[in-house]
Structures are given as structure tokens and as C-alpha cells.
C-alpha positions as CSV (number, residue, x, y, z in Angstrom):
1,X,-10.6,3.8,-15.7
2,X,-12.1,6.0,-13.0
3,X,-12.0,5.1,-9.3
4,X,-13.6,7.0,-6.4
5,X,-11.7,6.8,-3.1
6,X,-13.5,7.3,0.1
7,X,-13.8,6.2,3.8
8,X,-16.5,6.2,6.5
9,X,-17.3,9.6,7.8
10,X,-15.3,9.4,11.0
11,X,-12.2,8.2,9.2
12,X,-12.6,10.5,6.2
13,X,-12.8,13.6,8.4
14,X,-10.2,12.3,11.0
15,X,-12.7,12.6,13.9
16,X,-12.1,11.6,17.5
17,X,-12.8,7.9,18.4
18,X,-15.1,8.9,21.2
19,X,-18.6,7.4,20.9
20,X,-21.1,9.4,18.9
21,X,-23.0,10.8,21.9
22,X,-19.8,12.3,23.2
23,X,-18.3,13.4,20.0
24,X,-18.2,17.1,19.0
25,X,-15.1,16.9,16.8
26,X,-14.7,19.4,14.0
27,X,-14.1,17.8,10.6
28,X,-10.6,18.1,9.3
29,X,-10.2,19.9,6.0
30,X,-8.1,17.3,4.2
31,X,-8.5,13.5,3.7
32,X,-6.5,11.2,5.9
33,X,-2.9,10.2,5.0
34,X,-3.9,6.7,3.8
35,X,-6.3,8.1,1.2
36,X,-3.7,10.5,0.0
37,X,-1.2,7.7,-0.4
38,X,-3.6,5.5,-2.4
39,X,-4.6,8.5,-4.5
40,X,-1.0,9.0,-5.5
41,X,-0.4,5.3,-6.2
42,X,-3.4,4.9,-8.4
43,X,-2.7,8.1,-10.3
44,X,0.8,6.8,-11.1
45,X,-0.8,3.6,-12.4
46,X,-2.8,5.6,-14.9
47,X,-6.2,5.5,-13.2
48,X,-8.5,8.5,-13.1
49,X,-8.8,9.0,-9.3
50,X,-10.7,11.4,-7.2
51,X,-11.4,11.5,-3.5
52,X,-15.0,12.0,-2.4
53,X,-16.9,12.4,0.8
54,X,-18.8,9.1,1.6
55,X,-22.2,10.8,1.4
56,X,-21.5,11.9,-2.1
57,X,-20.7,8.5,-3.5
58,X,-22.5,7.5,-6.7
59,X,-22.1,4.6,-9.1
60,X,-18.8,3.1,-10.3
61,X,-15.7,1.6,-8.8
62,X,-15.3,2.6,-5.2
63,X,-12.0,2.3,-3.3
64,X,-12.9,2.1,0.4
65,X,-10.1,2.9,2.9
66,X,-10.6,1.5,6.4
67,X,-8.7,1.7,9.7
68,X,-10.7,-0.3,12.3
69,X,-14.2,-0.6,10.9
70,X,-15.4,-3.4,13.4
71,X,-13.6,-2.1,16.4
72,X,-11.2,-5.0,16.8
73,X,-8.1,-3.2,18.0
74,X,-7.1,-2.9,21.6
75,X,-7.8,0.9,21.8
76,X,-11.2,0.4,20.3
77,X,-12.1,-2.4,22.7
78,X,-10.9,-0.2,25.6
79,X,-13.1,2.7,24.4
80,X,-16.1,0.4,24.1
81,X,-15.6,-0.9,27.6
82,X,-15.1,2.5,29.1
83,X,-18.1,4.3,27.5
84,X,-20.4,1.3,26.9
85,X,-20.5,2.1,23.2
86,X,-18.2,1.5,20.2
87,X,-15.9,4.2,18.9
88,X,-17.3,6.6,16.4
89,X,-15.5,5.0,13.4
90,X,-17.4,1.8,14.1
91,X,-20.9,3.4,14.1
92,X,-19.8,5.5,11.2
93,X,-18.8,2.4,9.3
94,X,-22.2,0.8,10.1
95,X,-23.9,3.8,8.5
96,X,-21.7,3.6,5.4
97,X,-22.4,-0.2,5.3
98,X,-26.1,0.4,5.3
99,X,-25.8,2.9,2.5
100,X,-23.8,0.5,0.3
101,X,-26.2,-2.3,1.0
102,X,-29.1,-0.1,0.0
103,X,-27.3,0.8,-3.3
104,X,-26.7,-2.8,-4.1
105,X,-30.3,-3.8,-3.3
106,X,-31.5,-1.0,-5.6
107,X,-29.4,-2.5,-8.4
108,X,-27.0,0.5,-8.7
109,X,-23.8,-0.3,-10.5
110,X,-21.1,-0.1,-7.9
111,X,-18.0,-2.3,-7.3
112,X,-16.4,-1.9,-3.9
113,X,-12.7,-2.6,-3.2
114,X,-11.7,-2.4,0.4
115,X,-8.1,-1.8,1.6
116,X,-6.2,-0.1,4.3
117,X,-4.9,-1.1,7.8
118,X,-8.3,-2.5,8.8
119,X,-8.9,-4.6,5.7
120,X,-8.0,-7.8,7.6
121,X,-11.2,-7.4,9.6
122,X,-13.3,-7.8,6.4
123,X,-11.5,-11.0,5.6
124,X,-12.8,-12.3,9.0
125,X,-16.3,-10.9,9.0
126,X,-17.5,-11.3,5.4
127,X,-19.6,-8.3,4.1
128,X,-21.9,-9.0,1.1
129,X,-21.6,-5.6,-0.6
130,X,-17.8,-5.9,-0.8
131,X,-16.5,-7.2,-4.1
132,X,-12.8,-7.4,-3.2
133,X,-10.7,-7.2,-0.1
134,X,-7.1,-6.2,-0.6
135,X,-4.7,-7.5,2.0
136,X,-1.3,-6.0,1.5
137,X,0.2,-3.0,-0.2
138,X,-1.6,-0.7,-2.8
139,X,1.7,-0.1,-4.6
140,X,1.6,-3.6,-6.1
141,X,-2.2,-3.8,-6.7
142,X,-3.0,-4.4,-10.4
143,X,-6.2,-4.2,-12.6
144,X,-6.2,-8.0,-12.7
145,X,-6.3,-8.0,-8.9
146,X,-9.4,-5.8,-9.0
147,X,-11.4,-7.6,-11.6
148,X,-10.1,-11.2,-11.8
149,X,-9.0,-11.8,-8.3
150,X,-11.0,-13.7,-5.7
151,X,-13.0,-12.1,-2.8
152,X,-9.7,-11.7,-0.9
153,X,-6.6,-10.6,-2.8
154,X,-3.1,-10.6,-1.3
155,X,-0.6,-8.3,-2.9
156,X,3.2,-8.7,-2.8
157,X,5.5,-6.4,-0.8
158,X,6.5,-3.3,-2.6
159,X,10.1,-2.8,-3.6
160,X,12.0,0.3,-2.7
161,X,11.6,1.9,-6.1
162,X,7.8,1.4,-6.0
163,X,7.2,3.7,-3.0
164,X,5.8,7.1,-4.1
165,X,5.3,10.4,-2.2
166,X,1.9,12.0,-1.7
167,X,1.3,15.1,-3.8
168,X,-1.3,16.9,-1.6
169,X,-1.4,17.5,2.2
170,X,-3.4,15.1,4.4
171,X,-5.5,15.9,7.6
172,X,-2.5,15.2,9.9
173,X,1.1,15.9,9.1
174,X,2.0,12.3,8.7
175,X,5.0,11.0,6.7
176,X,5.7,7.3,6.4
177,X,9.3,6.5,7.0
178,X,9.2,2.7,7.3
179,X,6.9,-0.2,6.6
180,X,7.4,-3.8,7.9
181,X,11.2,-3.5,8.4
182,X,11.7,-1.6,5.1
183,X,12.9,1.9,5.1
184,X,11.1,4.3,2.8
185,X,13.6,6.0,0.4
186,X,14.9,9.3,1.8
187,X,14.0,11.2,-1.4
188,X,10.3,10.1,-1.0
189,X,10.3,11.2,2.6
190,X,11.8,14.5,1.7
191,X,9.1,15.2,-0.9
192,X,6.3,14.2,1.5
193,X,7.7,16.5,4.2
194,X,7.7,19.4,1.8
195,X,4.1,18.6,0.8
196,X,2.9,18.4,4.4
197,X,4.6,21.6,5.4
198,X,2.4,23.5,2.9
199,X,-0.4,23.2,5.4
200,X,1.2,22.0,8.7
201,X,3.8,23.4,10.9
202,X,5.3,20.1,12.1
203,X,5.8,16.5,11.0
204,X,4.7,13.1,12.4
205,X,6.9,10.2,11.3
206,X,4.9,7.1,10.8
207,X,6.9,4.0,11.5
208,X,6.8,0.5,13.1
209,X,10.1,1.3,14.7
210,X,12.1,4.5,14.3
211,X,15.3,2.7,15.4
212,X,15.1,0.7,12.2
213,X,17.0,3.6,10.6
214,X,20.1,2.9,12.5
215,X,23.1,5.1,11.5
216,X,20.8,6.9,9.1
217,X,18.6,8.2,11.9
218,X,20.5,11.4,12.3
219,X,20.1,12.6,8.7
220,X,16.5,11.5,8.7
221,X,15.7,13.6,11.8
222,X,17.7,16.5,10.4
223,X,15.6,16.5,7.3
224,X,12.3,16.3,9.3
225,X,13.4,19.2,11.5
226,X,12.6,21.8,8.8
227,X,9.2,21.7,10.5
228,X,8.7,23.3,13.9
229,X,8.1,20.0,15.7
230,X,8.8,16.4,14.9
231,X,7.0,13.5,16.5
232,X,7.2,9.7,15.7
233,X,4.6,7.0,16.1
234,X,6.4,4.0,17.4
235,X,9.6,2.7,18.9
236,X,10.5,-1.0,19.6
237,X,12.7,-2.9,22.0
238,X,13.7,-5.4,19.2
239,X,16.7,-3.5,17.9
240,X,17.1,-1.1,20.9
241,X,20.2,1.1,21.1
242,X,20.9,3.7,23.7
243,X,23.1,5.5,21.3
244,X,20.2,5.8,18.8
245,X,17.9,7.0,21.6
246,X,20.5,9.6,22.5
247,X,20.5,10.7,18.8
248,X,16.7,11.3,19.0
249,X,17.1,13.3,22.1
250,X,19.9,15.5,20.7
251,X,18.3,16.0,17.2
252,X,14.9,16.8,18.6
253,X,16.2,18.8,21.6
254,X,14.2,16.7,24.1
255,X,14.0,17.8,27.7
256,X,11.4,17.6,30.5
257,X,9.3,20.3,28.8
258,X,9.7,18.9,25.3
259,X,9.3,15.1,25.5
260,X,7.9,12.5,23.1
261,X,5.4,9.7,23.6
262,X,5.5,7.0,20.8
263,X,3.9,3.7,21.2
264,X,6.3,1.1,22.7
265,X,6.1,-2.1,20.7
266,X,7.5,-5.2,22.4
267,X,7.1,-8.9,22.0
268,X,5.4,-10.5,25.0
269,X,4.9,-8.6,28.3
270,X,6.3,-5.1,28.1
271,X,7.0,-4.8,31.8
272,X,8.8,-8.1,32.2
273,X,10.8,-8.1,29.0
274,X,12.0,-4.5,28.7
275,X,12.1,-2.6,32.0
276,X,15.6,-1.4,31.4
277,X,14.6,-0.1,27.9
278,X,11.8,2.0,29.5
279,X,14.3,3.4,32.0
280,X,16.7,4.4,29.2
281,X,13.8,6.0,27.2
282,X,12.8,8.0,30.3
283,X,16.4,9.2,30.8
284,X,16.2,10.7,27.3
285,X,12.8,12.2,27.8
286,X,10.8,9.6,25.8
287,X,7.7,8.7,27.8
288,X,6.2,5.8,25.8
289,X,2.6,4.8,25.4
290,X,2.3,1.3,26.9
291,X,-0.7,-1.0,26.4
292,X,-0.7,-3.3,29.5
293,X,-3.0,-5.8,31.1
294,X,-5.3,-4.3,33.7
295,X,-3.7,-6.1,36.5
296,X,-0.2,-4.8,35.6
297,X,-1.2,-1.2,35.2
298,X,-0.1,-0.2,38.7
299,X,3.3,-1.7,38.2
300,X,3.7,0.3,35.0
301,X,3.2,3.5,36.9
302,X,6.8,3.3,38.2
303,X,7.9,4.6,34.9
304,X,7.2,7.9,33.1
305,X,4.8,6.7,30.5
306,X,1.2,6.9,29.2
307,X,-0.2,3.7,30.5
308,X,-3.3,2.3,28.8
309,X,-4.8,-0.5,30.8
310,X,-6.7,-3.1,28.8
311,X,-10.0,-4.1,30.5
312,X,-10.4,-7.6,31.9
313,X,-12.2,-7.4,35.3
314,X,-15.0,-5.5,37.1
315,X,-12.3,-3.5,38.9
316,X,-11.3,-1.8,35.6
317,X,-12.6,1.7,36.4
318,X,-10.8,1.7,39.8
319,X,-7.6,0.9,37.9
320,X,-8.4,3.5,35.2
321,X,-8.9,6.2,37.9
322,X,-5.6,5.4,39.6
323,X,-3.7,5.4,36.3
324,X,-5.3,8.8,35.4
325,X,-4.3,10.4,38.7
326,X,-0.7,9.4,38.0
327,X,-0.7,10.3,34.3
328,X,-2.3,13.7,34.5
329,X,0.9,15.1,36.1
330,X,2.7,14.1,32.9
331,X,0.0,15.0,30.4
332,X,-0.8,18.4,32.0
333,X,-4.2,18.7,30.2
334,X,-5.9,22.0,31.0
335,X,-8.9,21.7,33.4
336,X,-8.0,18.1,34.2
337,X,-9.9,18.4,37.4
338,X,-13.1,17.8,35.3
339,X,-11.7,14.4,34.2
340,X,-10.9,13.7,37.9
341,X,-14.6,14.1,38.8
342,X,-15.8,12.1,35.8
343,X,-13.4,9.1,36.3
344,X,-14.1,9.1,40.1
345,X,-17.8,8.8,39.5
346,X,-17.1,6.1,36.9
347,X,-15.1,4.2,39.6
348,X,-17.8,4.6,42.2
349,X,-20.5,3.4,39.7
350,X,-18.3,0.7,38.1
351,X,-18.5,2.5,34.8
352,X,-22.2,3.2,34.7
353,X,-21.7,7.0,35.0
354,X,-19.6,7.1,31.8
355,X,-22.0,4.8,30.0
356,X,-24.8,7.2,30.6
357,X,-22.9,10.5,30.2
358,X,-24.2,12.5,27.2
359,X,-22.3,15.7,26.6
360,X,-24.6,16.8,23.9
361,X,-27.3,17.4,26.6
362,X,-24.9,19.4,28.7
363,X,-24.4,22.5,26.6
364,X,-22.2,24.3,29.1
365,X,-20.0,21.3,29.6
366,X,-18.9,20.8,26.1
367,X,-15.4,21.5,27.4
368,X,-15.5,18.0,29.0
369,X,-15.7,16.5,25.5
370,X,-12.7,18.5,24.3
371,X,-10.7,17.3,27.3
372,X,-11.8,13.7,26.9
373,X,-10.9,13.8,23.3
374,X,-7.5,15.2,24.1
375,X,-6.9,12.3,26.6
376,X,-8.1,9.6,24.3
377,X,-6.2,11.0,21.3
378,X,-3.0,11.1,23.4
379,X,-3.2,7.3,23.8
380,X,-4.4,6.5,20.4
381,X,-2.4,4.3,18.1
382,X,-1.5,6.1,14.9
383,X,-2.0,4.3,11.6
384,X,-1.1,5.2,8.2
């Protein structure tokens, strides 16, 4: 059986989430990590699999990988509020959706199976050209699920021995080390690190909580350090241990010039439930990304962190400007004075300036786009 794997253009080429009118991102050479993972899984199951750019899709069975197609995540909603338009992956998906609808209307023989971190959005929206929505893990997806299952198929959780390493590099040097409280086998991680280092100099560890590794954290980081730099996507207050945080600091040689900024996951309000956790992280040169309600953003600035205020009032752009002035000292983005001007004008116009800004018409100011993309990507949640 032959399956073609693809994604919308923005996801496939790992483009910035900035809206289309502000987006000048260069396409990445390799497909995203999620597509590489599914490619390996399906190949092991005996399928004939190939990854194809979305514009090259023809007839047959299509596996569509999605992250946030309808812009339902917090970061996507924030980008929409700031710029007055949805992120690029949303408009990119709309274009892909129109293409699939046209193919179906023309009677072309295609069967579309949707999976990935954003598949849950399809289960809520209902899209006529989609045959099957897979909620769960591709490792346990069967042929019966594809052809005999209902519109929405839920797969079981994969067992440790069912995890497999990617065999080709992805666009970013991602390596999954845990999934929903399960640790990926160390031998799988080691193989993926070697694959990614063929084309990348460093490694990004994808995890819902790096502290899940407990006493095995040191050998994990020692293994990952064969790359020049090791980053990790998320840390949690749920099983917090200062000893483990100290291990991260020592293994990655963290200091004020070499710090890390994973997303801080916390149940409930971050600032009221884990202020001591943030202080400990700061002492060990971990400056977390924190998504907070707009009205709590100023309070969050007492910590060293990348604070992402979630819009809720007409004062949002005043809050955003204040947060930026504090955070730019930490981020040290080149030519940040340009963002000062842009966000100050956004504050003065209650966001209207950003909603009308069109970098594509300002040829000499394309640098602004590069800086904005750097800022947005620095606060972007990573997904595998």
C-alpha cells in the first residue's frame, strides 16, 4: 500500500507563524520532525511511504500532518490579536483545504487521513474532504483504522518497544525524549541524535517535562551533548526538584551568557502556584517562557522569563509594549530599537499600526520582519 505524507505549506517548510503579509521566511530544506516520525513508523509497518510537498499531491491515500490548522492554540490566538490576521499556518491550511475540496469535487480518487498534534481541531470543526481523523499515536495505527474505522479513530498508547527512531534529518534538530509521562527508550533517542547531527550542529529535546527523567537525566544530557548545543522544549512544576535543575545547569554548563528558555507548564495560575519554582529556575540560569493572563503580565516581570501575555482587554498593546521593554534586555535581539518603535506605535494606536503594517511594501525594512520573526519564534511553543 502506498501512502503520501504531506502538510500545509507553512508547516511543511517550517515557516514562521507571522501572518502572510509580514512573512518572508525562507523554506527549510527538510520536512518537519512530525512527518519524519510518521514516515519511519509507516515504513516499519510495511507501507510504501513518501513525503511530498503539498502542491505536488496527486491521487491516492494522503496522510496529512497538522499542528494548529485552525489557530486554536494560545500562541496563535495571540498572534491573531496582535497583527489582526491569523498566523501563516492557518491561511496556508485554508489554501490546502481549498485544493483538497476541489480535488474531491472533480471526482479525483483521494483518501485523506489527518493526524498530528492539531488533529483534535478537526474533530471539533468537521471538514467534508477528510475521510479519517486520527486522535492518538501513529505507532499503534493499523490498516483497519484507516479503512474500517469511523470518521474519528482513537488509537491506543504506544508501548515502549513500539517507539522507533527517525531515519532521516528533519527541518529542526528535534529529538523526542518523552510523551505523556512515558520516557522514550534511550537507544531510540541515541539513534535519533546521530541522525539529526548529520545536518544540524545541536539538538532540541522535545518533552512535556524534562524532569520526568529523574535520576536518568544526567546520562540523557550527557548523550545529547555530542551536539554543540542542547535545548529542551518544556519543564514542569509537577515533579520539580532543585537537584535535577542543578543537574541541567551543570551538564549544559549554563550561565548568564548561556541560558535556556523552555516553556514552563503548570496547573492553574503560574504566578500564584509556583513562584518559588521560577526563582530556583532563575538561580540556575533557566529563564522560562510563561503564558500568563494579560492582567498578570506586569507581576510576571519580577522574574527572569519570557512572558507571553494572553490578550483579554483593549489595553493589551500597552501591556505588550511594557513586557517587551523588560524582555529585550534578556533576549538581546539585534536592532531591537526597531521593535521598540513598532510596538510603541501599536500601543498608541491600540494595535491598528500592526494590523496595517505590510513589510512586503517596505523593501528596505525587510530587517523588521526578520526581527519580528525572531521575537515570535522565541516565544513559540514547540510541538513534535
